[in-house]
C-alpha positions as CSV (number, residue, x, y, z in Angstrom):
1,M,101.5,97.3,108.5
2,A,103.3,94.3,107.0
3,N,104.0,94.2,103.3
4,L,102.4,91.3,101.3
5,P,104.9,88.9,100.0
6,N,106.2,89.6,96.4
7,G,103.7,92.5,96.0
8,P,102.5,95.9,96.8
9,S,102.3,97.1,100.5
10,Y,99.2,97.1,102.4
11,E,99.6,100.9,102.4
12,A,100.0,101.1,98.7
13,I,96.9,99.1,98.1
14,A,95.0,101.2,100.6
15,K,96.0,104.5,98.8
16,R,95.2,103.1,95.4
17,A,91.8,101.7,96.6
18,Y,90.7,105.1,98.1
19,E,91.8,106.9,94.8
20,I,89.4,104.6,92.9
21,Y,86.8,105.2,95.5
22,V,86.9,108.9,95.4
23,A,87.2,108.8,91.3
24,Q,84.1,106.6,91.0
25,G,82.0,109.1,93.2
26,R,82.6,107.6,96.5
27,P,79.8,104.5,96.0
28,E,79.0,102.9,99.1
29,G,79.3,99.2,99.7
30,R,82.2,98.6,97.1
31,A,85.3,98.6,99.4
32,A,86.2,94.8,98.5
33,E,85.8,95.5,94.6
34,H,88.0,98.9,94.9
35,W,90.6,97.0,97.1
36,K,90.8,93.9,94.4
37,Q,91.0,96.5,91.6
38,A,93.8,98.4,93.4
39,E,96.0,95.4,94.2
40,A,95.4,93.9,90.5
41,E,96.7,97.3,89.2
42,L,99.6,97.6,91.2
43,R,100.7,93.8,90.8
44,R,100.6,94.3,86.8
45,S,102.0,97.9,86.7
46,P,105.5,97.7,86.1
47,G,107.5,99.8,88.4
48,A,104.2,100.8,90.2
49,L,103.5,101.3,93.8
50,Y,105.5,98.5,95.4
51,R,106.3,99.7,98.9
52,G,104.5,103.1,99.2
53,A,105.4,105.1,95.8
54,A,102.6,106.5,93.6
55,V,101.0,105.1,90.7
56,A,99.1,106.6,87.8
57,P,95.4,105.7,87.7
58,A,94.2,102.8,85.4
59,A,92.8,103.9,81.9
60,S,89.5,102.8,83.1
61,V,89.4,105.1,86.3
62,T,89.3,108.8,85.9
63,A,91.9,110.6,88.1
64,P,90.6,112.3,91.3
65,T,90.2,116.0,90.9
66,A,91.8,118.7,93.5
67,P,89.5,119.2,96.4
68,A,87.4,122.4,96.2
69,A,89.5,124.2,98.8
70,Q,92.5,124.0,96.5
71,A,90.4,124.8,93.3
72,P,90.6,128.3,91.9
73,R,87.8,130.4,92.8
74,P,85.8,132.5,90.5
75,A,85.5,136.1,91.0
76,A,82.4,137.5,93.2
77,R,79.8,138.8,91.3
78,R,78.0,141.8,92.6
79,A,74.1,141.8,93.0
80,R,72.3,143.9,90.6
81,A,69.9,146.7,91.9
């Protein structure tokens, strides 16, 4: 995909918008809002995600947690007789 003139790449905005979506609990129907927020964050953040590098989440958005498959698993409990 083409990069936006003087701004973050399409891929960078898409990645950040997805992070926002996940952090907010995957709400339906807010893709445009997440896209605008991601683009604004990337444009105002010095050294942020221009051309595909990672950016820290905004203070107003909770960082996504690790997927359950990668989270530590609790020890199995034995059934009581």
